[in-house]
Each structure stands twice: as C-alpha cells, then as structure tokens.
C-alpha positions, 0 to 999 in steps of 0.5 A, spaced: 171 873 914 170 869 908 164 865 907 161 859 903 154 861 902 151 863 909 156 859 913 162 862 915 169 858 913 170 854 919 178 853 921 180 847 925 187 848 928 190 842 930 196 841 935 199 834 936 205 837 940 202 834 947 205 828 950 203 823 944 205 818 939 200 821 934 196 815 934 190 819 934 192 823 927 194 817 924 187 813 926 183 819 923 185 817 916 182 811 917 175 814 919 169 812 914 163 815 917 164 820 915 171 820 912 175 826 913 175 827 906 168 827 906 168 833 911 174 837 908 171 836 901 164 839 903 160 833 900 156 833 906 149 837 906 149 843 910 156 843 913 160 850 912 166 850 908 172 847 913 179 848 912 184 844 916 191 846 919 193 839 921 200 837 921 199 830 919 196 832 912 197 840 911 201 842 905 203 848 908 209 848 913 214 853 917 212 860 918 206 859 913 203 854 917 204 857 924 201 864 922 194 861 922 195 859 929 198 866 931 192 869 927 187 865 932 191 867 938 190 875 936 182 874 935 183 874 927 180 867 925 173 866 927 170 861 928 175 856 929 175 849 933 182 847 936 183 840 936 189 838 941 192 831 941 197 829 947 197 830 954 199 837 957 205 837 961 206 841 967 211 847 965 211 850 972 215 845 975 221 846 970 226 850 972 229 850 965 228 848 958 221 846 957 217 839 956 214 840 949 213 846 944 209 847 938 213 852 933 217 858 935 215 865 937 217 870 931 219 875 936 224 871 940 226 865 936 224 860 942 219 854 942 212 856 944 210 851 949 203 847 948 201 850 955 202 857 952 198 855 946 192 853 950 192 860 954 193 864 947 187 860 943 182 858 949 179 865 949 178 865 942 176 858 940 169 856 938 170 849 941 176 845 944 176 838 942 181 833 946 182 827 941 185 821 944 186 819 952 192 823 953 189 829 951 182 828 955 185 825 961 192 825 961 193 817 959 200 813 959 204 820 960 200 822 966 200 815 970 203 815 977 210 816 978 211 820 971 216 826 971 212 831 967 206 832 971 202 831 965 194 832 965 189 832 960 186 838 957 180 839 962 185 838 968 189 844 965 183 849 963 178 847 968 173 842 968 168 847 968 171 851 963 167 854 957 168 856 950 165 863 948 160 859 944 158 856 951 162 849 950 166 845 955 172 841 953 169 836 948 173 829 950 173 823 945 178 818 949 181 812 946 188 809 946 188 810 940 182 813 938 176 810 934 177 813 928 169 814 926 168 817 934 172 823 932 170 824 925 163 824 928 164 828 933 167 833 929 161 833 924 157 834 930 160 840 932 161 843 925 153 842 924 152 846 931 157 851 928 152 851 922 146 852 926 144 845 924 144 841 931 143 843 938 148 843 944 152 837 943 150 832 949 156 830 954 156 825 960 160 827 966 167 826 963 165 830 957 165 825 952 159 825 947 153 821 950 151 817 944 158 814 943 160 813 950 153 811 954 154 804 954 159 799 956 164 795 952 160 789 955 153 791 953 156 791 946 160 785 946 160 779 942 162 775 948 156 778 953 152 771 952 158 767 955 158 771 961 151 771 962 151 763 962 157 763 966 162 761 961 169 764 962 176 763 958 182 762 962 186 763 956 187 767 949 184 764 943 177 761 945 170 764 944 168 765 951 168 771 956 175 774 957 173 777 964 177 772 968 183 774 964 183 781 965 177 784 961 174 790 964 169 791 959 163 790 964 165 797 967 168 801 961 164 806 957 166 804 950 163 803 943 168 799 940 166 792 940 159 795 937 162 799 932 168 795 930 175 799 929 175 800 921 169 798 917 165 795 922 171 790 923 175 789 929 174 792 936 179 789 942 174 783 945 171 782 938 178 779 936 180 776 943 183 782 946 181 784 953 179 791 955 184 795 959 179 801 960 183 806 955 177 810 954 176 812 962 179 818 966 183 813 971 187 809 965 192 806 966 193 806 973 186 804 975 186 798 971 193 795 973 196 790 973 193 788 966 191 781 965 189 780 972 182 778 974 179 785 975 177 785 983 169 786 982 169 780 977 172 775 982 165 776 986 160 777 980 163 771 976 163 766 981 155 768 982 154 768 975 157 761 974 152 758 979 146 762 975 149 761 968 150 753 970 143 753 971 141 757 965 145 753 960 142 746 963 135 749 962 137 752 955 140 745 953 133 742 955 129 747 950 134 746 945 133 738 944 125 740 943 126 745 938 132 743 934 128 738 930 123 738 924 116 738 926 112 731 924 107 734 919 113 735 914 113 728 910 111 725 903 105 721 902 097 722 901 095 725 907 096 732 909 097 732 917 099 740 918 092 741 921 089 745 915 082 744 915 079 746 908 073 751 909 069 749 903 
C-alpha cells in the first residue's frame, strides 16, 4: 500500500449516480473552509495524502476510472472513504431494467446499479459519507407517491450499520449541501484516519453535531424580531418569516450562521424561508411550503403579546439612552464628576 510518510494514501471514491441533480458535487467546488483544493494538494498539516476519484473533476474516465471502484470491491484499496450522492432507489421492485447505475460490469457489459455498488463497497469502506439530503434521508425523490421506492443510504444499509472502522454512515444533509459543511466533515474524517481526531460526534440522525446542533432560528439574523413579536406577511421585509412559512425554529441547520459562500447568504439571511431540507422528514413533513407551520400559529400569537410588551419597555429605555450625557460641553467648568486628588 502506498504511503506518504507514516500515513497511508486515503482514496475518496465518489458515486454521484444515485437519484440526484449533482448539486452537492457542484456545491463542494465552492467550499473555502477548507477548500477541496486544500485537501487534495495536502496543504493542511497532519493530513494523509488524499486521492479523489470523483466524476466531477477526475481526469480519468471509462474503464480506467472505474477500476478504482473494482479494486475497492475486491478489498484491494485500503483505506478508502466512500461518498454517495443521490438517493438510493429500490431495485427490488423492478421487474425489468434498473433505476440507476454507475459504470458497467466488464464481465457482462451490463450497468452496475448503485445498490450493487453499496453492497460491494460497504464491507471494505473505512467510512461512508452520505452527501446531501437525497443521500442522507431520500430527499425529493423519496417523497410520498414516488415510483422508485427511494431512500437514504442509512435506510439502505441500516441505521445501525458500522464500517470496519466502527463508523456509522456519516450524514451531511442539505439541498444542496452547504459547501463548507461537507469539506469540513471530510477534513474531520481524514484527520480521524490519520489518528489526529477522536470518533466523529454524530447526533441521533447521524449528522455531525458541531454543524447541526442548533436550529436555523438560533442562528438567524431575524431571531430578534421573533422575540419582539414582529412577523412579516410578505417577502422583502426585515421581520421574522415564520408566518409566511419558515420552519427555522425547529430545523437543525447552521446555514444562517455560516452563510452560503464566504459567510454570505443563507436562506433567511437573504429573505427566503427555511423549508427543512436538512431534516429526515423533508419534504413531506414541511409541506405545503409557504404556509404558516402548525406550531407557529400558537407560538407566534403568544410571542406577539409578550413581544409587544417587550418592545414598549425597550422603547422607553431607548429614549433614556439614545442621547448624550450632560457633562459633554464647552466652558470653564468641569462637570464630569471628577475630583482631583491633589
């Protein structure tokens, strides 16, 4: 096995052939903390050498590209991290054909389904990362009434599944994913492989805790308006968006705090409602979009009463502090209260 100093070369095998729009691959190219270039070029101290086998950027193609996946399926590539993008269709409900495939079997010339790749690669993977809401929890393709039986990677492998390194599926949701959330998770896992980090801390839905512990509301620029009972009824204002459909108070996501790119953007920050795309129940549990969430009907009315009182009290305080003190003036007398000690 090739090495870089004391550390092995870590291969990142990326399958983007699930039911997906490739938006998570595209998003990752915008990551800055760290950038994908930082990881690939090895400019970060302590990281092992990393080789990406990623359809979006790989200069290899055809059989040359696919051979890395076949090597991994035979247990001949060690260690490797498998990244899956897109939801996993249920191939068992197909009487003919297939839902989605990734490369061809050289023995038969037939497409290899994503399900088959998961079956082949999961036993040998050091870690599996489900990138984006489709891969994590099924996403749009798994909504009620879909014909594919689509699901997330944990649904397919099992929520109690563990890699040979003892890692469950690591889920980084987002539709599409917040770029730095994915690059930072990959950075953590690579540090773990190198022995520089403890077991990655995940929540009950297998999301990295440090990224998804807080709700949209807790990091939102508009949270102060909610507290004061100020809710907008139309787009384009600065008040809280709950009454026009924002699910921010209950959705686990750090985008308002982190922004989208270079700290800029994030759904509520730019006037858009949160529709819950980082949650396992998305989209069904959050529809219809742009209607006031059920819980918000009670909470917003309660907060409106409390917030009205708070605004009145703060207005009174504002009138006492939004003025200069009386001792700032010209003239021969010093009225600041200073008393000389000599």
